[in-house]
N, C-alpha and C positions, 0 to 999 in steps of 0.2 A: 694260551689263554682260553678259559671256559667259552662255550657259546653264549651264555647268559652274560659274561662279562663283555665280550664282543659287542652284544645287543645293547648292553647298557652305555658302552663307549659311544656307539652309533646315536644313540637317543640324546646323549649330553652334547655331542657335536651338533646334531640337528637343531636342538634348542638353542645353542650358542649361535648358530648360523641366522636363525629366525630373528634372534634378539638383536644380533648386529644388523639386520636389515630394518628392524622395526623401530629401534631407539637409537639416540633420544629424539629423533624425527624419522618418518618412514623414508626409505630410500637411500640412495648414496650420493645423490647430487643434489645441488642448488645454484641458483643463479646470484651472483653478486655484482654490483655496479662498480665500476673502475674509475669512475669520476664523482666528485662531491655533488650532493643534491641538498644543500643545506639552507638555501635562502631563494628569494625571487630571483636573482641575477643567475645563479646556477640554473633555475629552471629555464629561464629564457634562452640560456645557451644550450641546454640539452634538448629541449623541445622548441616549441614555437616561441619565438621566430628564428632563433639561432640556428636551428637544425637544417632549415632551408638552404643556409650556404653550403653545408657538405653535401647535400643531396644534389646542388647544382654543380659543383665540382666533380662529382661522380658520373653526373648526366654528360658532362663535357669530356671526360677521360675516365672509361670504366676502370683503368688502374688504380685510380685513386681511391676505389673502394677498400684496398688494403692499407691505405693511409688513413682514411677517416673512420673506417669501421672495423669491427672484430673479423671480418671475413678472412683476412689473411691469416688467421691464426684459429680458424674455427673449422672443425671436422664433424661429418654426419655419419654415425654408426647406423646403418640401415640394415633390417632384417625383416623376414616374414615369419619366422620361426619354424621353418620347415625341416631344419636339420641342426637341432642345438646339440652342441657336444655332449655326448652320453645320456641325452634325453630323447633325441628324435625329433618328430615333427609335434611340437607341443603347441603350436600356434603363436601369432604376433604377441599377444598380450602377456601370455606366460613366459616369453622370451625376455620381457623388460629388465628383469634382474640380471641377467646376462649382459645386455647392452649398456644398462647403467655402469656394470663393472668394467666393460671396455672404456667406457668414457672415462672413468676413474684413473684406470692405468695409463690413458693418452695424457692426463694432467699430471699424474704423479711422476712419470718417467721422462715426460718430454715438454711439460709446460703448455700443452696444446689443449684448448677449450673444445668441448665436444657436447653435442646434442645427440641423444638416443632417438632413434625414429623407428618405431614398429608399425608395418603396414599390413593390413588385413588383405593381402593380393598374392594369389597362388599363380596366377598367369605371369610367365616370365616376362612377355612383352609388355603388359601392362603396368608390370613393376618396373620395369625400365624406364616407361613413360613417366612414371611418378618420380623416380630418382632423378631424371633429367630435368624435370620441372623444377628441382630443388637448387640448381645451379647458381642462381643470383644470391643465395644465402650462405654458401658454403665455399670455402677454398679448397676442400677435397672431400672425396666419399670413401668410406670404409664399409664394403658389403661384408655382412657377416651372417652365418648360419643358414644359408640358402642352399636347398638340397640340391644335388647333381641329378641330371645334367643342366637343370634351370640355371643354376649359378654361372655356367658358361654362357648362356645366352644373354642373362641380364647384363654380365661384365662386358661382353662383347659390344652390345648395342650401346651402353653406356659410354664406353671409351671412344665409340666412333661418333658419338654425338655431343659429347661434352669436352669442353676446353679446360677442364681442370682433373688432377689425378683421381682415378677411380682405381681401387685396390680391394681384391677380394682376399681377404686376410688367411681364411681358411685354406685358400690354394697357395697364394704367393707367400704369405707370411710364415707358414709351415715349410714351404719349398726352400725359402732361404736360410731358415735355421738348419734344416737338414742338409743343405749344401754346406754350411759352415761346418758343421759336425762330420759330414762326410771328407771334407778337405782335410781336417786334422786327423780323422781315423785313419784315412789312408797314409798320410805322413808318419803316424805312430806305427802302421803295418808295414810300411816300406813298399806299398802299392800305388798303382797311379789310376786316374779315371779311365784312360785309353784302354787298359788291360783288363778291368775287372768284368766279372760276370754277377749281374744283379737280378735277385728273384724277388719280385714284389708280390704282395697280397694286399687287395683293396683296390678296386677300380673307380673310387669316388673322386671327387674334387681335389682333394688334398694329395692323394696317391698319384694321380694323373699330373698334378703340378709338380710334384717332387721329381717324378721320372723325366719330365720336360726340363726341369732345372739341371738335372744330373747329365742330359744330353748336352745343354750348353756348357757345361763344365768339362766335357770331353768324353763322356761315356758313349759308346757306339750302340745305335740303336739295335743292331742284331745281337747284342749282348744282355738285352733286357728281356727278362721273362716275367709277363704279368699274368697273376692268377686273380680270380675272384671267388665269390661262393659257389660258382658253377665249374671251378676248375681253370685251367690254363686258357687264355685269350689267344686263339688261334685262327689264322686264315680260313675264311668260310663259315666262322661261327655266327649264328642268328641270334641265339637266346641271350637276352639282356645286353645287347650291344649298342653303342653310341660311337660317333665318330672319334671321340677323344679317345676310347677304349681301342678302336680299330687301327688306330695309329701305331699300336704296339703288338698287333697280332703276328705271331710266329708260324712260319710255315713248317709245321711238325706234326707228327702223329701222336706226340705225347699230349697227356690230357690232364695231370694231376699236378699239384705241387710237389708230390713225393718223386715223381719222375724228373722234374725240372731242377731240383735243388742240388743235386750231385754236383760238386765242384763250385759251387757258387761262393764268391768272394765277399758278398754283401747280400743281407737279407733287409728288405724295407717293409715293415709292416704297418699298414693303417687300416686295419680290418676288425679283429676282434679277439676275445681271450682264447688261449690255448690252440692257436692255428698252428704254430710251429713246435712240433714234438721233438723231444731231445734225440730221439733217433734221426731226424731229419737234419739236426744241426751237426751231428757225428759225421754227416756225408758231405758237408762244406768243406771248403779249402782250408789250409794251416791259417790261422791268425784270423778267424772269420769276423766280419763286422756285422753285428745284429742290432739293427734299429727296430725295436718291438714297441711301437708308438701308439697301440690301442689303449684307450682310457675307459674306466679306472684300471682294468686288468691287461696287461700287455699280452702279446702273442706267444710268449714264453717269459716265465719269471727269470731275473738274471742268475739266481743260483742254479736253477735247472740246466740252464745253458751251460754254465761253468762246469758243471759235473761231466759233462762230455767233450767241452772245448774249454779248458782252463785259460787259454790265452785269447779268448774271444774279447772283442771289444764292443761294449754294450751300451746303447743309449735307449731309454724310454721315455714316456710322457709324465712320468710321476716324479715328484719333487723328493721322495725319499729315497730314490736310488741316484747314484751318480749320472751325469749327462743328461739331464731332464731337457728335452726338446720343447721350449717353450717360446711361443710367438712373440712373447714381450720383449725379447731379445731384438726383435726386428721392427715390428710394425710403429712403435712411439717414435723411433729414431728416422726410419725412412720417410715417415710423414714430416718429421721436423726439418729436415734437410730439403724435401721437396717444397714445402711451404715457404721456406725462407729464400729460395730462389724463383719462387712463383713458377715452379714447373707445371706444364700443361699435361704431362703423363709421368707416370712412373714406369720407366722402360727397362729393357734387360740390362742396359749398361748400369743403371741405378742400383739393380737388384743385385746383380754380380758385385758391384762395390760394397754393397751391404754385407755380402757373404765375406768378402776379403776382409772387411773391417772387424766383424765379429770373430772371425777365425784368428786373425792376428792378435787380437786382444787375449784370446784364450792362451797364446803362446808366450804372451809377455809376463812379467811378473805380477802377481795378483795384488790388487789394490788393498790397502789396509782397511778401507770401509766396507769390501766385500767379505774379506775375511772376518770383520767384526760380526757382520750380519749373519755369517755361516760358520760360527765358531764350532770348533770340533772336526771340521771337514779339512782334508788336505786338498787345497787348492793348487796344485802343480800341475803343469801341462804333462798329459800323457794319457794312458788308456782310460782313467777314470776322471779326467778333467780335459774334454774336448772342446767345449764351449764355455764362454764366462757365464757367471751367475747373473741373474736379473737385476740384483742390487749392486752390480759394479758400477759406481758413478761415472767411470771412463767412457761408457757406452756412448753417452750423449755426444760428447766431443768427438770421439773417434768416428762411430758410425754416421752420423748425421753429416759431418764434415765430408766423409767420403762420398756419401750420396749426393751432397750439394756440388761437389766438384764434378762427378759424373754426369750430373745433370747439365752443368754449364758445358762440359766437353761434348756432350752428344747435342747441344743444340736445342734443348728443351726449356731452358731457363729464361723466364721473361724479365728476371730482376737478378742478374748476374751479381755476385759478391765482388766488391772492390778489393778486399784483403781477406784473404782465407785464412790467414794466421790469426788475425784479429777476431774473426767469425768463431773460430774454434776455442779461443780464449774467453769469448763472451759465452758459449755454451758451457764451457768449464765453470765459469762464474755462476751460471743459473744452478749448478749441481754443487760444487764446492762454494759455499756461501763467502769463505775468505778469499777466493781466488782473485777477483777483480781489486779488492782493496789491498792485497798483499803484492800486487804487480809492481808498484814502485818499489818496495822493499827488496823484492826478488832482483829487479834491475839494478838496485844499488849494490845488492851482494855479489852480483855478477862480475863486478869491477876488481875484486880481488878474491884469491883463492885462500880464505882464511881457515886456520885449523880448529875445528870445533870438537871438544872433548865431551863426551856423555859419560856422566859418572855411573849411570844405571845400564850398562852395555848389555846385560844379559836380558834386559826387558824385550818382549817381543815387539812392542810399540816403537822402541828405539831401533831395533833391527830394521823394521819396516821403513821407519824414517831414515835409517842410513842408506838403504837401498835407493830411495827416491831422491836423496841428497846427490848420491853419486849419478843418479840419472838426470836430474834438473838442475844442479847447480856445479859451480867449480870448486865449491868446499871439499874439504878433507876431514871426513869424521874418524874421531879416535874413540874407541870404545873400551871402557874400564870393565873386565870381566875375565871369567875363565875361558880360554879358547875353545876347549873341547865342549863347553856348554853352549856357548855362542854358535858353534859351528853345527850342533845337534838341532839346536833352535832354528837356525836358518834353513836347515834341511826339511825340518818339520813343518815349517810356514811357506814351504815352496820358494824361498829366495835364492836368487843366483849368488849372491855375494857370500864371501868366505873370508873369515879372519885370517890375516897374514897376507892374503891376496888382494882384496879389494879394499881393505882399511887395516890401519894398525890397531893393535890390541896392547893393552896394559894389564898384566895378569898380577892381581893383587898378591897371589900366592907364590908367584915365582917371577921376578923380573929383575934383570941385570942392573936396572937403575935404582933398586930398593935401598941401597945405602945412602946412594945421593938424596933421595926423597925423604927419608927419616932424619937424615943429618940437616937438611934444608928446613925442614919442618920444626926440628928441635932448635935451631938457631933463632927462628922467628919467635917460637914460643917459651923458650928457655927461662925467660924472667917473668912467665906467667905459669908457672907451677907445673910445667910439662917436663918430666925426666926423660933421659934416653930411652928408658923401657917402655914408657907410654907412648913416645913418639914412634917407637918401632911398632907396637901394637895399633896405634892408629893408622900407619901406613901400610898394614897389612889388612885392616878390616873396614875403614871409613873412606868409601869411594869418593864421597863430596870432597874430603880433604886431599885425597890424592890428585883429584882433578883440579883443585885449586893450586896445589904446589906445582903442576904442571904448568899453568898459566903464569905463576910467579917465575918459574924458572925460564919462561919463554919457550917450553916446547909445545905450547897450544895457545891460542889468541882468545879464546872464550870456553866457558864451560856451561852445560845445561845439567841441571840435577831437579831432583824432587818428584820423580815419578812414584816414590813412595815416602812415607814420614811427614813430619810437621815442617811447615815453612820457616819457623824461626830456628829449628835445630840446623837445617842446612845453612841459614843466614850467619848463624854463629861463626862457623868455620870460614865462610866466604869472607866476612869481615875481618877475622883474625888474622888470615893468610894474605889476602889481597887489598885489605884496607890501608888507605893513605890519607895524611890531612886534605888532600884534595880529591879524594876518591872515597865518598861515604854514601850510605844507601840514602835516597831522598824519598823513597816510597815505592810501591809497586801499582803499575797501570795496567788495567785489564780493558781489552778493546772487545765490546759486546757487539756481534753483528746480529741486528734486527731485521725484521722484514722490511721496515721502512728506512733502514740505514744504519749506519755505525754510532755507537754511544761509547765513550771512555770513561771509566770509573777509576777513582783514586782516592785515599791510599787504601788498597784492599788487603795488604798483608804486613807492611812493615811496621808502622807506629800505631799502637793502640789507641794512644791519646796525643796526638801530634801537637807540638808547640805552634805557636803563630809562625815563627821561622821555619818550621819543618812542613808546615802547610804551604807556606809561600815556594819553598824549594820544590814541593810536589806539583805545584801550578806551573813553574817555570820549566820543570822537566816534562811534565806532561804536554805542554804547547810544543816544546822541541820535537817530541815524538810524534805527536799528532802531525806535523808538518812532514815527516818522513813517508806518511801514508798519502801524501798530495792532498791533505785537506787542510781548511783554514781553521784553526783552533777558536772555538767559542766557548770560554770556560766559567762554570758557574760554581760559586764556593756554596755548598749545601749544608743545611742542619735545619733544625726544628724552628729557629729564629728567623725572622723575614725583616730584613733592612732595620735592624735594631728595635724590633718590638719585644725581646726578650734579653734578659740579663744573665742567662746563663754561662757557665764555665766555657762551654763550647762555642757559644755565640761569640763570647769575648775572644777566644782564640781565632776564630774565622775573621772578626773584624780588625784583629791585629795583623792577620797575614794580608788583608787588604791595604791597611797602611804600609806594610813593608813594600808591597808590590807597588804602590802609588810613588814610593820614593824615586823611582827611576821611570824613564820612558820605556815602554814595552811595545814589541811589535805584534801583540795579539790582544784579542778582546777577552775581557774577565769582569765579573761583577760578583757581588754578594753582601752579606749573607743572604741566602733565601731557601725557600721551600723546592723540593724538586718539582713539583707541579708548575711552579712560577718560573723555573729553569727553562723547561720544555715547552711552556705555552706563553708565546710572546704578548699575545693579547692579555692574558691575566696579568702577566708581569706589569704591564703597561698600565692597567687599572691600580695595581698595588703600588708601584713605584713608577711613576710616569717620567720619561726621559732618560731611562737606564741606559748606560754606554754599551750594553750587549745588545746586539741587533739579531732578531730572529731566534729560533730555538738553541740552547746550548747542545753542543757535541760532546762536552766534557764536563762531568760532574766531579769536584772534589769534595771531599766529606771532612767533618771535624773529628770523626771517631772511624777506626777501622771497622767496629761491629757494623755501623751504617752501611759503608761501603761493601763490606763483604755480604751484608744481607741483601742488598739491592742487586748485587752481581748473582747471587745465587737464585734469587727470585726470578731474574731475567732468563737464567739458564734452564730452570726447571718449568717454569709456567710461560714465560716468553718465548721459548724455543730459540734462544740466543745461542749463536755459536761464540765461544771465547777464544780470543788469541792473545796469549800472555798467561799469566802476568808478566809485564816486563819490568825488570828490576832497574829502577831511575837512580842515577848517580855514581854507578859503578864503571863508568867509561866502556859499557858494553862488554866487560870482560866476564860476566856471570850473569845467569838467569835461574831463576827456580820456578819450575812449573808446578802444577799441582796434580796429585795422584790421578784425577779423573781425566787427563789430558788423553788425546787421541794421537794416533801416528802421525795424522794430517797435521794436528796441533803442534806436535814435535817439529815436523817440517817447517812449519811457519815460523818457530821459535829459532830454529837453526839459520833462517833467512836473516832474522833479526840480529841473531848473534854473529851472523857472517857480514853484516855490513860494517865496512871500516869507520872508525871513530869520526874521521872527517867529516862524514855524512851527518852527523848529530848535530851540526850548526853551532 
């Protein structure tokens, strides 16, 4: 790229960054109330006189502050702006965008509320006084971008005087992520902490903290060689020294990086660009580990290092190279665990638990969500994948739980967890929107090892779902597809499963059961115009039909299809092959998981203009399925008409469905016909139709037209940030489900759990 082109890109990025911070309102944070303040009673509860009751409870027992205020989930990010990454001493005010950004990361990755506090104070002892005075407000303190050695002093004083966690992320966050990356790099290289020689450049806060952490992991102090801008830190050196550097002084007559790098197993750079020359890399040991973490330009570029050491294992601080050492892998989750058990400090045990959790997660199969966020990257454990990606949603459950357990085991937790497994499930539920709602379904599915056949077995989403099914359920996935294609895609996606070993495969191009399949299909369809030749062709090419034949023959218990193509096309083959007088589609039910809870919609796919009988069947089926999620169904039949005020065709069908439902006692609440706002707002409904049999807001909306149901479904997905579970095909006895092409791997796992539930659980 030309220099002018590069400058244009930089200007464009600068303008985009400034616009991001300015619009639609300045900054990256705002404060929102968590309680309603809509009337006089709300005001009296939130403030005077009701607030006094909470104050008195806290006066009597300080622990109640976490019960009645936000303190237990509130962190302060404190900085004086003296060492802002890549910018240096820019002052407290100029550092505010960085601290706001840190607060956003706390919220995004761990659900922790955060205030950024920028302080005009360069004296470390006075700064510590200010931070300590904030203890009544916050549950924990994150020190940020304070220059060395002042940061050591501030943290030491605060930790000594405060009874809440104080964590300097530039030191310990970096050290934890480096520790996790080093743990896995040594595993890949076949080396151990106890035996390696480390050469490090940079004697600042992060560099010293990383070395101290590596010592805790087993590195021998005599094997650590620390260099800074003045050369080797050696015994007797007086220039630019402090106690933290002096702890790593070597009794040696060597003075330069070039003199000490020979035979080094690991280079740890937290210094500046170009410090590690290629000729120095060539002097390191075989399979050298190079952590060049200077930002934005590392101590050596990865391609330069690999020219002289092709087997080098390399990490940087940049996102455009593999193995980015990013503190966001650590600080949100170590604070999450610490806050949730009321830890008084973040100690070594908690930090090492964090390291072990991060490292183990990288060695596990990559999550589908992380793969989606980093499309095109091979996220398979090895030299180019030592630590997980920041957007791996499993970090919260794995790392925070490990930290909480370590806090309890080490005796610093003031609110120990009663049920660690339930805590981890709750954390997963805060990340995976469907996790908590799906728990009853997964529990029901665990009672029987049903065989689920996936018609679209070559799709990467299906492969990731199959991996998760094998890890999380007793179900047995069967995939339809070409084995060699499936194997290659499993390898490319970094999955450990393999066709023929982990799961069964049906190869449409060559399967010994081919004759059995096409003759079975022909027998079903011979009086519907299907000739033997057509039956043979369909059983070679139509994977949905193949899956349906497998279910018909008893070789699978349920099928899942629809990751491509049109819903009704798939439904045609399912009806033809699996339909019975007692087993007919009653509609499609979509569970939409919103910020304020679940909302079910029907019929979203099956009947374009359902009859009154079909609407009634959809209502009955929806009630049955909603109960499977452990919820009480409250069903509203929705349309443009409101309790008889219009005489349209749709309104008549909805009223007809109510009449059919009223013919028998029902064990669920239903009402209609009504507008959607009346269904969701009980106060409005009471004004329009006093004495309605429906109590509270509806959680199921059944529409008189598929267009309306589908429109609401898509609006909620695109504008309401709703997560869909489904669509669930009702009326087919759980033997088939047709998903939508936009479904994710997590969505397929959820559908497999639904398909894996024995029919007896349907009620």
